[in-house]
Structures are given as C-alpha cells and as structure tokens.
N, CA, C, O and the ligand as a Tripos MOL2 file, in Angstrom:
@<TRIPOS>MOLECULE
protein
  237   235    60     0     0
PROTEIN
NO_CHARGES

@<TRIPOS>ATOM
      1 N          -1.3740    0.5310    6.0700 N.3       1 MET1
      2 CA         -0.7240   -0.3490    5.4420 C.3       1 MET1
      3 C          -0.1460   -1.3430    6.6150 C.2       1 MET1
      4 O           0.4020   -0.9020    7.6250 O.2       1 MET1
      5 N          -0.3330   -2.7000    6.3590 N.am      2 ILE2
      6 CA          0.0690   -3.6230    7.5910 C.3       2 ILE2
      7 C           1.5250   -4.3270    7.1860 C.2       2 ILE2
      8 O           1.6980   -4.7360    6.0380 O.2       2 ILE2
      9 N           2.3880   -4.4220    8.0340 N.am      3 GLU3
     10 CA          3.4100   -5.1080    7.8370 C.3       3 GLU3
     11 C           3.6480   -6.1180    8.8460 C.2       3 GLU3
     12 O           3.2740   -5.8450    9.9860 O.2       3 GLU3
     13 N           4.2280   -7.2900    8.6230 N.am      4 GLU4
     14 CA          4.1620   -8.4610    9.4860 C.3       4 GLU4
     15 C           5.7230   -8.2960    9.9820 C.2       4 GLU4
     16 O           6.5690   -7.9560    9.1550 O.2       4 GLU4
     17 N           6.0830   -8.5440   11.3510 N.am      5 THR5
     18 CA          7.1840   -8.5330   11.8000 C.3       5 THR5
     19 C           7.2140   -9.7380   12.8920 C.2       5 THR5
     20 O           6.2110  -10.3230   13.3020 O.2       5 THR5
     21 N           8.3580   -9.9610   13.2270 N.am      6 THR6
     22 CA          8.4810  -11.2810   14.3130 C.3       6 THR6
     23 C           9.1370  -10.7230   15.4770 C.2       6 THR6
     24 O          10.1100   -9.9720   15.4150 O.2       6 THR6
     25 N           8.5150  -11.1550   16.6510 N.am      7 VAL7
     26 CA          8.9390  -10.7880   18.0640 C.3       7 VAL7
     27 C           9.1070  -12.1380   18.8750 C.2       7 VAL7
     28 O           8.5630  -13.2150   18.6330 O.2       7 VAL7
     29 N           9.9610  -11.8350   19.8630 N.am      8 GLN8
     30 CA         10.2720  -13.3200   20.5570 C.3       8 GLN8
     31 C           9.5970  -13.1670   21.9010 C.2       8 GLN8
     32 O           9.7280  -12.1260   22.5450 O.2       8 GLN8
     33 N           8.9690  -14.0580   22.2810 N.am      9 CYS9
     34 CA          8.2340  -14.2310   23.5480 C.3       9 CYS9
     35 C           9.0650  -14.0290   24.6590 C.2       9 CYS9
     36 O          10.0880  -14.7120   24.6020 O.2       9 CYS9
     37 N           8.9540  -13.2560   25.7340 N.am     10 PRO10
     38 CA          9.6710  -12.9930   26.8300 C.3      10 PRO10
     39 C           9.5930  -14.1170   27.7700 C.2      10 PRO10
     40 O          10.4490  -14.2050   28.6510 O.2      10 PRO10
     41 N           8.6880  -14.9520   27.6770 N.am     11 TYR11
     42 CA          8.3990  -16.1680   28.5240 C.3      11 TYR11
     43 C           8.9980  -17.4970   28.0120 C.2      11 TYR11
     44 O           9.6160  -18.2580   28.7560 O.2      11 TYR11
     45 N           8.8200  -17.6920   26.9260 N.am     12 CYS12
     46 CA          9.0830  -19.1290   26.2750 C.3      12 CYS12
     47 C          10.2040  -19.0320   25.2070 C.2      12 CYS12
     48 O          10.8450  -20.0230   24.8570 O.2      12 CYS12
     49 N          10.4260  -17.6860   24.6670 N.am     13 GLY13
     50 CA         11.3790  -17.5070   23.6370 C.3      13 GLY13
     51 C          11.0860  -17.9290   22.1800 C.2      13 GLY13
     52 O          11.9140  -17.8780   21.2710 O.2      13 GLY13
     53 N           9.6390  -18.4080   22.0490 N.am     14 SER14
     54 CA          9.2540  -18.5820   20.7760 C.3      14 SER14
     55 C           9.0810  -17.2580   19.8350 C.2      14 SER14
     56 O           8.9600  -16.1470   20.3500 O.2      14 SER14
     57 N           9.0770  -17.4480   18.4610 N.am     15 SER15
     58 CA          8.9450  -16.4730   17.5450 C.3      15 SER15
     59 C           7.4280  -16.3000   17.3530 C.2      15 SER15
     60 O           6.6870  -17.2640   17.1570 O.2      15 SER15
     61 N           7.0120  -15.0550   17.4190 N.am     16 ASN16
     62 CA          5.5400  -14.8630   17.0110 C.3      16 ASN16
     63 C           5.4290  -13.7640   16.0600 C.2      16 ASN16
     64 O           6.1680  -12.7950   16.2320 O.2      16 ASN16
     65 N           4.5650  -13.7750   15.0260 N.am     17 VAL17
     66 CA          4.2410  -12.8610   14.0790 C.3      17 VAL17
     67 C           3.3280  -11.9490   14.6630 C.2      17 VAL17
     68 O           2.2910  -12.3070   15.2210 O.2      17 VAL17
     69 N           3.7580  -10.5910   14.5240 N.am     18 VAL18
     70 CA          2.5610   -9.5490   14.8160 C.3      18 VAL18
     71 C           2.5540   -8.5390   13.5550 C.2      18 VAL18
     72 O           3.4790   -8.1300   12.8540 O.2      18 VAL18
     73 N           1.1230   -8.2840   13.5290 N.am     19 GLU19
     74 CA          0.9790   -7.3080   12.4180 C.3      19 GLU19
     75 C           1.0180   -5.9170   12.8170 C.2      19 GLU19
     76 O           0.3860   -5.6290   13.8340 O.2      19 GLU19
     77 N           1.6700   -4.9590   12.1800 N.am     20 VAL20
     78 CA          1.8950   -3.6320   12.6220 C.3      20 VAL20
     79 C           1.3970   -2.7310   11.4520 C.2      20 VAL20
     80 O           1.6480   -2.9020   10.2590 O.2      20 VAL20
     81 N           0.6170   -1.7000   12.0310 N.am     21 ASP21
     82 CA          0.1590   -0.7900   10.9230 C.3      21 ASP21
     83 C           1.2180    0.3160   11.0370 C.2      21 ASP21
     84 O           1.3680    1.0910   11.9820 O.2      21 ASP21
     85 N           1.9090    0.2450    9.9240 N.am     22 ILE22
     86 CA          2.9900    1.3160    9.6840 C.3      22 ILE22
     87 C           2.7940    2.5980    9.3320 C.2      22 ILE22
     88 O           3.7060    3.4150    9.2030 O.2      22 ILE22
     89 N           1.3740    2.8690    9.1320 N.am     23 ARG23
     90 CA          0.9080    4.1850    8.7760 C.3      23 ARG23
     91 C           0.9440    4.9590   10.1460 C.2      23 ARG23
     92 O           1.2070    6.1600   10.2040 O.2      23 ARG23
     93 N           0.6720    4.2100   11.2040 N.am     24 ALA24
     94 CA          0.7180    4.8230   12.5780 C.3      24 ALA24
     95 C           1.9350    5.3190   12.9980 C.2      24 ALA24
     96 O           2.9610    5.1030   12.3530 O.2      24 ALA24
     97 N           1.9170    6.0460   14.1440 N.am     25 ASN25
     98 CA          3.2240    6.4330   14.7210 C.3      25 ASN25
     99 C           3.5860    5.2730   15.7310 C.2      25 ASN25
    100 O           3.3510    4.0810   15.5290 O.2      25 ASN25
    101 N           4.0890    5.7120   16.6540 N.am     26 SER26
    102 CA          4.5660    4.6800   17.7200 C.3      26 SER26
    103 C           3.3490    4.0400   18.4340 C.2      26 SER26
    104 O           2.4910    4.7760   18.9190 O.2      26 SER26
    105 N           3.2560    2.8070   18.5070 N.am     27 GLN27
    106 CA          2.0260    2.1500   19.1290 C.3      27 GLN27
    107 C           2.4920    1.0990   20.0650 C.2      27 GLN27
    108 O           3.6690    0.7380   20.1010 O.2      27 GLN27
    109 N           1.4380    0.5480   20.9210 N.am     28 ARG28
    110 CA          1.7460   -0.3660   21.9650 C.3      28 ARG28
    111 C           0.6020   -1.3280   21.5950 C.2      28 ARG28
    112 O          -0.4560   -0.8990   21.1350 O.2      28 ARG28
    113 N           0.8340   -2.6300   21.8030 N.am     29 THR29
    114 CA         -0.1540   -3.6180   21.6180 C.3      29 THR29
    115 C           0.2070   -4.7750   22.5790 C.2      29 THR29
    116 O           1.3860   -5.0020   22.8530 O.2      29 THR29
    117 N          -0.7220   -5.4460   23.0480 N.am     30 VAL30
    118 CA         -0.6750   -6.5790   23.7090 C.3      30 VAL30
    119 C          -1.0900   -7.8130   22.8920 C.2      30 VAL30
    120 O          -2.1860   -7.8470   22.3340 O.2      30 VAL30
    121 N          -0.2830   -8.7420   22.8290 N.am     31 THR31
    122 CA         -0.5310   -9.9170   22.1190 C.3      31 THR31
    123 C          -0.3880  -11.1630   22.8030 C.2      31 THR31
    124 O           0.4140  -11.0960   23.7350 O.2      31 THR31
    125 N          -0.9420  -12.3320   22.6180 N.am     32 ASP32
    126 CA         -0.8440  -13.6050   23.2480 C.3      32 ASP32
    127 C           0.1880  -14.3450   22.5220 C.2      32 ASP32
    128 O           0.1700  -14.3320   21.2910 O.2      32 ASP32
    129 N           1.1160  -15.0100   23.1850 N.am     33 CYS33
    130 CA          2.0230  -15.9340   22.4120 C.3      33 CYS33
    131 C           1.4130  -17.0790   22.0280 C.2      33 CYS33
    132 O           0.6820  -17.7440   22.7610 O.2      33 CYS33
    133 N           1.7450  -17.3880   20.6640 N.am     34 ASP34
    134 CA          1.1440  -18.5350   19.8720 C.3      34 ASP34
    135 C           1.3270  -19.9690   20.6580 C.2      34 ASP34
    136 O           0.4930  -20.8720   20.6140 O.2      34 ASP34
    137 N           2.5280  -20.0150   21.3610 N.am     35 VAL35
    138 CA          2.9020  -21.2120   22.0610 C.3      35 VAL35
    139 C           2.6950  -21.3890   23.5340 C.2      35 VAL35
    140 O           2.4020  -22.4970   23.9840 O.2      35 VAL35
    141 N           2.8330  -20.3600   24.2850 N.am     36 CYS36
    142 CA          2.4410  -20.6040   25.7160 C.3      36 CYS36
    143 C           1.4180  -19.6230   26.1370 C.2      36 CYS36
    144 O           1.1680  -19.4940   27.3350 O.2      36 CYS36
    145 N           0.8230  -18.9370   25.2590 N.am     37 CYS37
    146 CA         -0.4350  -18.1060   25.3800 C.3      37 CYS37
    147 C          -0.4210  -17.1600   26.3990 C.2      37 CYS37
    148 O          -1.5280  -16.7540   26.7520 O.2      37 CYS37
    149 N           0.6320  -16.6740   27.0000 N.am     38 ARG38
    150 CA          0.7890  -15.7020   27.8320 C.3      38 ARG38
    151 C           0.8660  -14.2890   27.0070 C.2      38 ARG38
    152 O           1.3220  -14.1590   25.8710 O.2      38 ARG38
    153 N           0.3330  -13.2960   27.8090 N.am     39 PRO39
    154 CA          0.2750  -12.0890   27.0400 C.3      39 PRO39
    155 C           1.8310  -11.3140   27.2140 C.2      39 PRO39
    156 O           2.5180  -11.3230   28.2360 O.2      39 PRO39
    157 N           2.1160  -10.7400   26.0790 N.am     40 MET40
    158 CA          3.3360   -9.8200   25.9260 C.3      40 MET40
    159 C           2.9310   -8.5700   25.3920 C.2      40 MET40
    160 O           2.0770   -8.4720   24.5110 O.2      40 MET40
    161 N           3.6210   -7.4630   25.9900 N.am     41 GLU41
    162 CA          3.4300   -6.1820   25.4740 C.3      41 GLU41
    163 C           4.5400   -5.8100   24.4690 C.2      41 GLU41
    164 O           5.7410   -5.8530   24.7330 O.2      41 GLU41
    165 N           4.0030   -5.4360   23.2790 N.am     42 VAL42
    166 CA          4.8690   -5.1210   22.0910 C.3      42 VAL42
    167 C           4.7930   -3.6600   21.8970 C.2      42 VAL42
    168 O           3.6990   -3.1440   21.6700 O.2      42 VAL42
    169 N           5.9670   -2.8880   21.9750 N.am     43 ARG43
    170 CA          6.0470   -1.4790   21.6730 C.3      43 ARG43
    171 C           6.7980   -1.2890   20.4840 C.2      43 ARG43
    172 O           7.8250   -1.9290   20.2570 O.2      43 ARG43
    173 N           6.3530   -0.4780   19.7540 N.am     44 ILE44
    174 CA          6.7290   -0.2500   18.3590 C.3      44 ILE44
    175 C           7.1150    1.1510   18.0700 C.2      44 ILE44
    176 O           6.2440    1.9970   18.2720 O.2      44 ILE44
    177 N           8.2400    1.5360   17.6430 N.am     45 GLU45
    178 CA          8.3850    3.0770   17.0690 C.3      45 GLU45
    179 C           8.2820    2.8100   15.6220 C.2      45 GLU45
    180 O           8.6820    1.7800   15.0800 O.2      45 GLU45
    181 N           7.7090    3.8270   15.0250 N.am     46 ILE46
    182 CA          7.5880    4.0090   13.5350 C.3      46 ILE46
    183 C           7.7650    5.3720   13.1170 C.2      46 ILE46
    184 O           7.2650    6.3520   13.6700 O.2      46 ILE46
    185 N           8.5120    5.3710   12.0970 N.am     47 LYS47
    186 CA          8.7280    6.7510   11.4850 C.3      47 LYS47
    187 C           8.7760    6.6190    9.9460 C.2      47 LYS47
    188 O           9.4550    5.7310    9.4300 O.2      47 LYS47
    189 N           8.0410    7.5200    9.1900 N.am     48 ASP48
    190 CA          7.8520    7.4610    7.8030 C.3      48 ASP48
    191 C           7.8440    6.0340    7.3360 C.2      48 ASP48
    192 O           8.6790    5.5980    6.5430 O.2      48 ASP48
    193 N           6.8290    5.2930    7.8770 N.am     49 GLY49
    194 CA          6.6780    3.8760    7.2270 C.3      49 GLY49
    195 C           7.6350    2.7580    7.6040 C.2      49 GLY49
    196 O           7.5150    1.6240    7.1410 O.2      49 GLY49
    197 N           8.5840    3.1090    8.4540 N.am     50 GLU50
    198 CA          9.6700    2.2280    8.7720 C.3      50 GLU50
    199 C           9.6990    1.9110   10.1890 C.2      50 GLU50
    200 O           9.5180    2.8450   10.9710 O.2      50 GLU50
    201 N           9.9080    0.6800   10.6680 N.am     51 ILE51
    202 CA          9.9690    0.2860   12.1880 C.3      51 ILE51
    203 C          11.3190    0.6510   12.5270 C.2      51 ILE51
    204 O          12.3080    0.1240   12.0170 O.2      51 ILE51
    205 N          11.3480    1.6590   13.4900 N.am     52 LEU52
    206 CA         12.6540    1.9310   13.9500 C.3      52 LEU52
    207 C          13.1980    1.1450   15.2180 C.2      52 LEU52
    208 O          14.3600    0.7650   15.3640 O.2      52 LEU52
    209 N          12.2360    0.9840   16.0350 N.am     53 SER53
    210 CA         12.6240   -0.1370   17.0920 C.3      53 SER53
    211 C          11.2730   -0.9380   17.6280 C.2      53 SER53
    212 O          10.1230   -0.5450   17.4330 O.2      53 SER53
    213 N          11.6110   -2.0220   18.2710 N.am     54 LEU54
    214 CA         10.6840   -3.0050   18.6760 C.3      54 LEU54
    215 C          11.0600   -3.4460   19.8180 C.2      54 LEU54
    216 O          12.2000   -3.8900   19.9560 O.2      54 LEU54
    217 N          10.1300   -3.4040   20.8900 N.am     55 ASP55
    218 CA         10.5350   -3.8220   22.2210 C.3      55 ASP55
    219 C           9.3080   -4.7480   22.8410 C.2      55 ASP55
    220 O           8.1400   -4.3590   22.8340 O.2      55 ASP55
    221 N           9.6980   -5.9350   23.3400 N.am     56 VAL56
    222 CA          8.8720   -6.9170   23.7790 C.3      56 VAL56
    223 C           9.0890   -6.9990   25.3650 C.2      56 VAL56
    224 O          10.2190   -7.2230   25.8000 O.2      56 VAL56
    225 N           8.0060   -6.8170   26.2190 N.am     57 SER57
    226 CA          8.1380   -7.1560   27.5660 C.3      57 SER57
    227 C           6.9720   -7.8650   28.1790 C.2      57 SER57
    228 O           5.8510   -7.8180   27.6720 O.2      57 SER57
    229 N           7.2320   -8.4890   29.2190 N.am     58 ALA58
    230 CA          6.1070   -9.2820   29.7360 C.3      58 ALA58
    231 C           5.3290   -8.1600   30.4550 C.2      58 ALA58
    232 O           5.7210   -7.1750   31.0810 O.2      58 ALA58
    233 N           3.9090   -8.7010   30.1150 N.am     59 ASP59
    234 CA          2.9090   -7.7590   30.3570 C.3      59 ASP59
    235 C           2.4760   -7.7070   31.9260 C.2      59 ASP59
    236 O           1.6030   -6.9240   32.2990 O.2      59 ASP59
    237 ZN          5.5220  -17.9140   24.7430 Zn       60 ZN60
@<TRIPOS>BOND
     1     1     2 1
     2     2     3 1
     3     3     4 2
     4     3     5 am
     5     5     6 1
     6     6     7 1
     7     7     8 2
     8     7     9 am
     9     9    10 1
    10    10    11 1
    11    11    12 2
    12    11    13 am
    13    13    14 1
    14    14    15 1
    15    15    16 2
    16    15    17 am
    17    17    18 1
    18    18    19 1
    19    19    20 2
    20    19    21 am
    21    21    22 1
    22    22    23 1
    23    23    24 2
    24    23    25 am
    25    25    26 1
    26    26    27 1
    27    27    28 2
    28    27    29 am
    29    29    30 1
    30    30    31 1
    31    31    32 2
    32    31    33 am
    33    33    34 1
    34    34    35 1
    35    35    36 2
    36    35    37 am
    37    37    38 1
    38    38    39 1
    39    39    40 2
    40    39    41 am
    41    41    42 1
    42    42    43 1
    43    43    44 2
    44    43    45 am
    45    45    46 1
    46    46    47 1
    47    47    48 2
    48    47    49 am
    49    49    50 1
    50    50    51 1
    51    51    52 2
    52    51    53 am
    53    53    54 1
    54    54    55 1
    55    55    56 2
    56    55    57 am
    57    57    58 1
    58    58    59 1
    59    59    60 2
    60    59    61 am
    61    61    62 1
    62    62    63 1
    63    63    64 2
    64    63    65 am
    65    65    66 1
    66    66    67 1
    67    67    68 2
    68    67    69 am
    69    69    70 1
    70    70    71 1
    71    71    72 2
    72    71    73 am
    73    73    74 1
    74    74    75 1
    75    75    76 2
    76    75    77 am
    77    77    78 1
    78    78    79 1
    79    79    80 2
    80    79    81 am
    81    81    82 1
    82    82    83 1
    83    83    84 2
    84    83    85 am
    85    85    86 1
    86    86    87 1
    87    87    88 2
    88    87    89 am
    89    89    90 1
    90    90    91 1
    91    91    92 2
    92    91    93 am
    93    93    94 1
    94    94    95 1
    95    95    96 2
    96    95    97 am
    97    97    98 1
    98    98    99 1
    99    99   100 2
   100    99   101 am
   101   101   102 1
   102   102   103 1
   103   103   104 2
   104   103   105 am
   105   105   106 1
   106   106   107 1
   107   107   108 2
   108   107   109 am
   109   109   110 1
   110   110   111 1
   111   111   112 2
   112   111   113 am
   113   113   114 1
   114   114   115 1
   115   115   116 2
   116   115   117 am
   117   117   118 1
   118   118   119 1
   119   119   120 2
   120   119   121 am
   121   121   122 1
   122   122   123 1
   123   123   124 2
   124   123   125 am
   125   125   126 1
   126   126   127 1
   127   127   128 2
   128   127   129 am
   129   129   130 1
   130   130   131 1
   131   131   132 2
   132   131   133 am
   133   133   134 1
   134   134   135 1
   135   135   136 2
   136   135   137 am
   137   137   138 1
   138   138   139 1
   139   139   140 2
   140   139   141 am
   141   141   142 1
   142   142   143 1
   143   143   144 2
   144   143   145 am
   145   145   146 1
   146   146   147 1
   147   147   148 2
   148   147   149 am
   149   149   150 1
   150   150   151 1
   151   151   152 2
   152   151   153 am
   153   153   154 1
   154   154   155 1
   155   155   156 2
   156   155   157 am
   157   157   158 1
   158   158   159 1
   159   159   160 2
   160   159   161 am
   161   161   162 1
   162   162   163 1
   163   163   164 2
   164   163   165 am
   165   165   166 1
   166   166   167 1
   167   167   168 2
   168   167   169 am
   169   169   170 1
   170   170   171 1
   171   171   172 2
   172   171   173 am
   173   173   174 1
   174   174   175 1
   175   175   176 2
   176   175   177 am
   177   177   178 1
   178   178   179 1
   179   179   180 2
   180   179   181 am
   181   181   182 1
   182   182   183 1
   183   183   184 2
   184   183   185 am
   185   185   186 1
   186   186   187 1
   187   187   188 2
   188   187   189 am
   189   189   190 1
   190   190   191 1
   191   191   192 2
   192   191   193 am
   193   193   194 1
   194   194   195 1
   195   195   196 2
   196   195   197 am
   197   197   198 1
   198   198   199 1
   199   199   200 2
   200   199   201 am
   201   201   202 1
   202   202   203 1
   203   203   204 2
   204   203   205 am
   205   205   206 1
   206   206   207 1
   207   207   208 2
   208   207   209 am
   209   209   210 1
   210   210   211 1
   211   211   212 2
   212   211   213 am
   213   213   214 1
   214   214   215 1
   215   215   216 2
   216   215   217 am
   217   217   218 1
   218   218   219 1
   219   219   220 2
   220   219   221 am
   221   221   222 1
   222   222   223 1
   223   223   224 2
   224   223   225 am
   225   225   226 1
   226   226   227 1
   227   227   228 2
   228   227   229 am
   229   229   230 1
   230   230   231 1
   231   231   232 2
   232   231   233 am
   233   233   234 1
   234   234   235 1
   235   235   236 2
@<TRIPOS>SUBSTRUCTURE
     1 MET1         2 RESIDUE 1 A MET
     2 ILE2         6 RESIDUE 1 A ILE
     3 GLU3        10 RESIDUE 1 A GLU
     4 GLU4        14 RESIDUE 1 A GLU
     5 THR5        18 RESIDUE 1 A THR
     6 THR6        22 RESIDUE 1 A THR
     7 VAL7        26 RESIDUE 1 A VAL
     8 GLN8        30 RESIDUE 1 A GLN
     9 CYS9        34 RESIDUE 1 A CYS
    10 PRO10       38 RESIDUE 1 A PRO
    11 TYR11       42 RESIDUE 1 A TYR
    12 CYS12       46 RESIDUE 1 A CYS
    13 GLY13       50 RESIDUE 1 A GLY
    14 SER14       54 RESIDUE 1 A SER
    15 SER15       58 RESIDUE 1 A SER
    16 ASN16       62 RESIDUE 1 A ASN
    17 VAL17       66 RESIDUE 1 A VAL
    18 VAL18       70 RESIDUE 1 A VAL
    19 GLU19       74 RESIDUE 1 A GLU
    20 VAL20       78 RESIDUE 1 A VAL
    21 ASP21       82 RESIDUE 1 A ASP
    22 ILE22       86 RESIDUE 1 A ILE
    23 ARG23       90 RESIDUE 1 A ARG
    24 ALA24       94 RESIDUE 1 A ALA
    25 ASN25       98 RESIDUE 1 A ASN
    26 SER26      102 RESIDUE 1 A SER
    27 GLN27      106 RESIDUE 1 A GLN
    28 ARG28      110 RESIDUE 1 A ARG
    29 THR29      114 RESIDUE 1 A THR
    30 VAL30      118 RESIDUE 1 A VAL
    31 THR31      122 RESIDUE 1 A THR
    32 ASP32      126 RESIDUE 1 A ASP
    33 CYS33      130 RESIDUE 1 A CYS
    34 ASP34      134 RESIDUE 1 A ASP
    35 VAL35      138 RESIDUE 1 A VAL
    36 CYS36      142 RESIDUE 1 A CYS
    37 CYS37      146 RESIDUE 1 A CYS
    38 ARG38      150 RESIDUE 1 A ARG
    39 PRO39      154 RESIDUE 1 A PRO
    40 MET40      158 RESIDUE 1 A MET
    41 GLU41      162 RESIDUE 1 A GLU
    42 VAL42      166 RESIDUE 1 A VAL
    43 ARG43      170 RESIDUE 1 A ARG
    44 ILE44      174 RESIDUE 1 A ILE
    45 GLU45      178 RESIDUE 1 A GLU
    46 ILE46      182 RESIDUE 1 A ILE
    47 LYS47      186 RESIDUE 1 A LYS
    48 ASP48      190 RESIDUE 1 A ASP
    49 GLY49      194 RESIDUE 1 A GLY
    50 GLU50      198 RESIDUE 1 A GLU
    51 ILE51      202 RESIDUE 1 A ILE
    52 LEU52      206 RESIDUE 1 A LEU
    53 SER53      210 RESIDUE 1 A SER
    54 LEU54      214 RESIDUE 1 A LEU
    55 ASP55      218 RESIDUE 1 A ASP
    56 VAL56      222 RESIDUE 1 A VAL
    57 SER57      226 RESIDUE 1 A SER
    58 ALA58      230 RESIDUE 1 A ALA
    59 ASP59      234 RESIDUE 1 A ASP
    60 ZN60       237 GROUP 0 **** ****
C-alpha cells in the first residue's frame, strides 16, 4: 500500500511529494528535489501501517 507524504527539501526548502510503502518497516530512500534537482535522503519509520517519523537530510 502506497501513501503519499510531503517532505521539505534540505537545500531549497521546497515541498516534495514522496511515495512511501507503508507495508514496509523503516526504510530509506534517496529522491531528487523537484525544484533544485539535488538528491536528498529520506528516512521513514513505519509501524503498523502508520508513519511514525520522517527525516530528511542532504545526501
Ligand atoms: Zn530543492
């Protein structure tokens, strides 16, 4: 099951939508900012289908 969530780019501050598979446990993904195209690392903690925490950092 995929859920969309919004993260803020650590470089330019723009909001980006990322898709999260909430069946998975904690995951890490690298996505490019829609605006400045720089890669950011998104770490997501999931428990029982709910996003517990979401952390974005410069890759
Ligand atoms: Zn950006």
